[in-house]
Backbone as ProteinMPNN parsed JSONL, in Angstrom:
{"seq_chain_A": "XXXXXXXXXXXXXXXXXXXXXXXXXXXXXXXXXXXXXXXXXXXXXXXXXXXXXXXXXXXXXXXXXXXXXXXXXXXXXXXXXXXXXXXXXXXXXX", "coords_chain_A": {"N_chain_A": [[1.085, -1.293, -0.206], [0.718, 2.519, -1.037], [0.488, 5.152, 0.485], [0.94, 4.047, 3.059], [2.815, 4.262, 5.996], [4.572, 2.352, 6.628], [6.117, 0.813, 4.982], [8.894, -0.648, 2.531], [10.155, -2.579, 4.526], [9.252, -5.359, 4.486], [10.542, -7.154, 5.174], [10.034, -7.726, 8.138], [7.858, -7.527, 10.576], [4.393, -5.244, 10.756], [4.945, -2.451, 13.374], [2.828, -2.362, 15.383], [1.696, -4.805, 15.403], [3.483, -5.946, 16.954], [4.78, -7.111, 19.694], [6.593, -7.494, 22.685], [7.763, -9.505, 25.115], [4.654, -10.262, 25.678], [1.418, -10.038, 25.751], [-0.407, -7.877, 25.793], [-0.295, -5.347, 24.84], [-1.153, -5.588, 22.363], [-3.124, -6.572, 22.135], [-5.543, -5.422, 22.543], [-8.101, -3.336, 21.478], [-7.731, -1.007, 21.426], [-4.875, 0.224, 20.84], [-2.347, 1.856, 23.845], [-0.512, 3.224, 22.606], [-1.389, 4.126, 19.808], [-3.918, 5.682, 21.03], [-2.544, 7.51, 22.516], [-1.294, 9.036, 20.395], [-3.957, 9.824, 18.685], [-4.573, 11.375, 20.746], [-2.713, 12.926, 21.377], [-1.236, 13.597, 18.832], [1.986, 13.706, 16.858], [4.025, 14.612, 18.909], [3.354, 13.904, 21.363], [3.535, 11.276, 21.448], [6.175, 10.802, 20.664], [7.637, 12.177, 22.652], [6.269, 10.502, 24.589], [7.244, 7.613, 24.256], [10.847, 8.281, 24.005], [10.595, 8.726, 26.62], [10.243, 5.707, 27.188], [12.003, 4.367, 26.371], [14.131, 5.741, 26.924], [13.646, 4.084, 29.751], [13.589, 1.726, 29.937], [16.665, 0.958, 28.896], [17.634, 2.051, 31.005], [16.959, 0.674, 33.314], [17.805, -1.793, 36.455], [17.756, -4.785, 35.694], [17.451, -8.644, 35.549], [17.187, -9.338, 32.941], [18.621, -8.126, 30.725], [19.045, -8.322, 27.899], [15.57, -8.856, 26.842], [15.247, -5.816, 27.776], [16.387, -4.51, 26.107], [15.275, -5.841, 23.879], [13.086, -4.169, 24.084], [13.313, -1.494, 23.933], [14.338, -1.539, 21.3], [11.874, -2.058, 20.238], [10.104, 0.125, 20.607], [11.448, 2.052, 19.33], [11.185, 1.209, 16.504], [8.25, 1.685, 16.807], [8.287, 4.771, 17.462], [9.556, 5.876, 15.307], [7.5, 4.971, 12.687], [5.555, 6.505, 13.644], [6.446, 8.634, 13.476], [6.837, 8.944, 10.234], [4.131, 8.326, 9.648], [2.548, 10.909, 10.609], [4.245, 12.759, 9.296], [2.837, 12.316, 6.512], [0.005, 12.295, 7.439], [0.351, 15.007, 7.274], [0.68, 16.345, 10.427], [3.275, 16.225, 11.44], [5.827, 18.199, 13.116], [8.584, 20.604, 13.387], [10.871, 20.272, 15.89]], "CA_chain_A": [[-0.038, 0.313, -0.003], [1.593, 3.438, -1.27], [0.255, 5.544, 1.893], [1.493, 3.438, 4.744], [3.809, 4.629, 6.492], [5.568, 1.427, 7.126], [6.737, 0.547, 3.971], [9.561, -0.714, 2.54], [9.892, -3.649, 5.9], [8.411, -6.881, 4.437], [10.856, -8.884, 6.417], [9.115, -7.324, 8.889], [5.741, -6.899, 10.685], [4.278, -3.928, 11.303], [5.252, -2.247, 14.523], [1.577, -2.14, 16.312], [1.285, -6.056, 15.602], [4.379, -7.036, 17.306], [5.159, -6.853, 21.093], [8.581, -7.533, 23.544], [7.515, -9.924, 26.383], [3.551, -10.446, 26.321], [0.632, -9.913, 24.45], [-1.186, -7.651, 26.694], [-0.88, -4.55, 24.84], [-1.772, -5.46, 20.9], [-4.378, -7.82, 22.089], [-6.382, -4.818, 23.002], [-8.753, -3.038, 20.226], [-6.962, 0.746, 20.82], [-3.416, 0.684, 21.554], [-2.633, 3.015, 24.213], [0.489, 4.01, 21.606], [-2.69, 4.713, 19.022], [-4.619, 6.345, 21.551], [-1.464, 9.178, 22.755], [-1.354, 9.606, 18.871], [-5.086, 10.282, 18.365], [-5.322, 12.251, 21.843], [-1.831, 14.409, 21.627], [-0.253, 13.622, 18.347], [3.154, 13.374, 17.149], [4.517, 15.181, 19.69], [2.795, 12.919, 22.576], [4.228, 9.736, 20.699], [7.607, 11.058, 20.457], [7.481, 11.815, 24.399], [6.418, 8.726, 25.284], [8.783, 6.528, 23.295], [11.489, 8.8, 24.449], [10.451, 8.125, 28.462], [10.069, 4.672, 27.246], [13.582, 3.956, 25.63], [15.05, 5.747, 28.226], [13.515, 3.594, 31.138], [14.496, 0.155, 29.15], [17.9, 0.624, 28.992], [18.185, 2.178, 32.306], [17.002, -0.124, 34.679], [18.752, -2.411, 36.517], [17.378, -6.762, 35.29], [18.583, -9.293, 35.392], [17.064, -9.776, 31.719], [18.904, -6.973, 29.77], [18.466, -8.654, 26.335], [14.494, -8.53, 26.964], [15.2, -5.088, 27.538], [16.958, -4.086, 24.658], [14.261, -5.376, 22.438], [11.923, -3.398, 24.106], [13.773, 0.027, 23.394], [14.279, -0.704, 19.911], [10.209, -1.885, 19.484], [9.886, 1.443, 21.101], [12.289, 3.038, 18.017], [10.206, 1.368, 15.531], [7.0, 3.034, 16.477], [8.872, 6.38, 16.79], [10.444, 5.601, 13.28], [6.326, 4.622, 12.532], [4.765, 7.287, 13.99], [6.992, 10.424, 12.482], [6.435, 9.016, 9.02], [2.615, 8.736, 9.512], [2.68, 11.944, 11.454], [4.205, 13.665, 8.096], [1.515, 11.781, 6.056], [-1.484, 13.331, 7.779], [0.288, 16.294, 7.757], [0.834, 16.631, 11.277], [4.071, 17.077, 12.16], [6.287, 19.562, 13.01], [9.846, 20.363, 13.979], [10.701, 20.545, 17.56]], "C_chain_A": [[0.956, 0.779, -0.228], [1.344, 3.949, 0.086], [0.479, 5.009, 2.858], [2.792, 3.969, 4.836], [5.118, 3.623, 7.163], [5.563, 0.596, 6.152], [8.302, 0.157, 3.655], [10.638, -2.076, 3.745], [9.502, -4.745, 5.026], [8.929, -7.803, 5.165], [10.36, -8.411, 7.51], [8.072, -7.318, 9.13], [5.881, -5.718, 11.273], [4.367, -3.562, 12.878], [4.308, -2.727, 15.761], [1.464, -3.796, 16.211], [1.986, -6.835, 16.079], [4.107, -6.603, 18.962], [6.14, -7.692, 21.985], [7.54, -8.252, 24.67], [5.901, -9.977, 26.895], [2.968, -10.408, 25.093], [-0.423, -8.459, 25.149], [-1.771, -6.158, 26.128], [-1.987, -4.45, 22.799], [-2.935, -6.143, 21.071], [-5.735, -6.595, 22.163], [-7.163, -3.685, 21.392], [-8.469, -1.152, 20.015], [-5.63, 0.661, 21.375], [-3.303, 1.625, 22.792], [-1.37, 3.756, 23.402], [-0.541, 4.814, 20.408], [-3.265, 5.875, 20.075], [-3.418, 7.934, 22.069], [-1.768, 9.827, 21.335], [-2.735, 10.782, 18.431], [-4.991, 11.437, 19.784], [-4.037, 13.624, 21.193], [-0.757, 13.834, 20.381], [1.29, 13.456, 18.197], [4.141, 13.651, 18.303], [4.307, 14.308, 21.205], [3.878, 11.891, 22.642], [5.906, 9.762, 20.973], [8.099, 11.05, 22.363], [7.067, 10.879, 25.238], [7.219, 7.962, 25.126], [10.011, 7.159, 23.963], [11.48, 8.522, 25.915], [10.894, 6.367, 28.329], [11.421, 3.825, 27.133], [14.238, 4.175, 26.75], [14.787, 4.647, 29.725], [14.14, 2.428, 31.236], [15.677, 0.082, 29.099], [18.535, 1.212, 29.893], [17.899, 1.145, 33.532], [17.862, -1.241, 34.418], [17.712, -4.652, 36.232], [18.325, -7.226, 34.874], [18.567, -9.93, 33.597], [17.715, -8.738, 30.475], [18.636, -6.746, 28.097], [16.703, -8.073, 26.15], [13.919, -6.509, 26.847], [15.279, -3.828, 26.363], [16.213, -3.996, 23.553], [13.132, -4.686, 22.551], [11.846, -1.981, 23.21], [13.817, -0.074, 22.037], [12.574, -1.261, 19.182], [9.427, -0.841, 19.541], [10.042, 2.348, 19.748], [11.362, 2.842, 17.602], [8.948, 1.935, 15.67], [6.985, 3.953, 16.608], [8.683, 6.207, 15.312], [8.595, 5.588, 12.342], [5.131, 5.991, 12.304], [5.185, 8.845, 13.327], [6.523, 10.091, 11.375], [4.71, 9.074, 9.006], [2.311, 10.45, 9.855], [3.236, 12.852, 10.023], [2.983, 13.218, 6.946], [0.815, 12.614, 6.066], [-1.095, 14.816, 7.984], [0.145, 17.313, 9.111], [2.204, 17.134, 12.363], [4.704, 18.231, 12.311], [7.594, 19.457, 13.778], [9.856, 20.852, 14.993], [11.753, 19.803, 17.584]], "O_chain_A": [[2.035, 0.239, 0.015], [1.901, 3.319, 0.985], [0.13, 5.653, 3.848], [3.646, 4.089, 3.958], [6.113, 3.904, 7.832], [4.991, -0.475, 6.353], [9.094, 0.608, 4.482], [11.832, -2.261, 3.507], [10.171, -5.096, 5.998], [8.429, -8.806, 5.677], [10.22, -9.48, 8.104], [7.185, -7.156, 8.292], [6.779, -5.201, 11.937], [3.864, -4.373, 13.656], [4.704, -3.273, 16.791], [0.997, -4.186, 17.281], [1.796, -8.05, 16.029], [3.234, -5.796, 19.28], [6.266, -8.847, 21.58], [6.574, -7.601, 25.071], [5.631, -9.818, 28.085], [3.403, -10.577, 23.954], [-1.425, -8.34, 24.444], [-2.856, -5.659, 26.427], [-2.875, -3.748, 22.314], [-3.725, -6.285, 20.138], [-6.86, -6.963, 21.823], [-6.471, -3.474, 20.397], [-8.757, -0.363, 19.115], [-5.429, 1.124, 22.498], [-4.299, 2.344, 22.865], [-1.272, 4.965, 23.613], [-0.403, 6.018, 20.192], [-2.96, 7.035, 19.801], [-3.675, 9.124, 21.89], [-2.355, 10.896, 21.167], [-2.682, 11.953, 18.056], [-5.544, 12.506, 19.529], [-4.282, 14.749, 20.757], [0.408, 13.603, 20.705], [1.936, 13.117, 19.189], [5.03, 12.834, 18.546], [5.233, 14.195, 22.007], [4.757, 11.681, 23.477], [6.619, 8.855, 21.402], [8.678, 10.197, 23.035], [7.46, 10.559, 26.359], [7.985, 7.625, 26.029], [10.391, 6.326, 24.786], [12.511, 8.036, 26.38], [11.657, 5.813, 29.12], [11.719, 2.809, 27.761], [14.792, 3.345, 27.47], [15.652, 4.5, 30.588], [14.921, 2.031, 32.101], [16.054, -1.077, 29.275], [19.764, 1.156, 29.931], [18.629, 0.959, 34.506], [18.405, -1.682, 33.405], [17.201, -5.322, 37.129], [19.362, -6.915, 34.288], [19.423, -10.636, 33.065], [17.178, -8.697, 29.368], [18.291, -5.807, 27.379], [16.473, -7.069, 25.476], [12.949, -5.992, 26.294], [14.645, -2.844, 25.984], [16.125, -3.135, 22.678], [12.307, -4.493, 21.658], [11.059, -1.513, 22.388], [13.478, 0.897, 21.36], [12.162, -0.996, 18.052], [8.392, -0.665, 18.898], [9.201, 3.08, 19.225], [10.422, 3.612, 17.798], [8.498, 2.645, 14.77], [6.026, 4.587, 16.168], [7.782, 6.414, 14.499], [8.552, 6.267, 11.317], [4.336, 6.324, 11.425], [4.512, 9.778, 12.888], [5.58, 10.827, 11.083], [4.138, 9.913, 8.311], [1.718, 11.063, 8.968], [2.447, 13.745, 9.712], [2.213, 14.128, 6.639], [0.69, 13.53, 5.253], [-1.766, 15.663, 8.573], [-0.254, 18.478, 9.122], [2.29, 17.85, 13.361], [4.297, 19.253, 11.76], [7.823, 18.571, 14.601], [9.093, 21.769, 15.295], [12.287, 19.524, 18.658]]}, "name": "protein", "num_of_chains": 1, "seq": "XXXXXXXXXXXXXXXXXXXXXXXXXXXXXXXXXXXXXXXXXXXXXXXXXXXXXXXXXXXXXXXXXXXXXXXXXXXXXXXXXXXXXXXXXXXXXX"}
């Protein structure tokens, strides 16, 4: 689909279709990150994802690999919503 912001990644799944460490978000009708985008736009998602990435990369857990995977998933979501905001005409330079 030409207008889909998640193109060029045929070997990967759409970032909203996956979740690291469970399925509690992806099974919801409206995922929290999508609700954040609808309410607060790109700026809200950007702030939320940066906070989550910092959290996953700085907490002290025995399974650091899972936290790295979670941070990487947040980066995929960040890129998806950045592209989507450009396509929606709602992005801003900040």
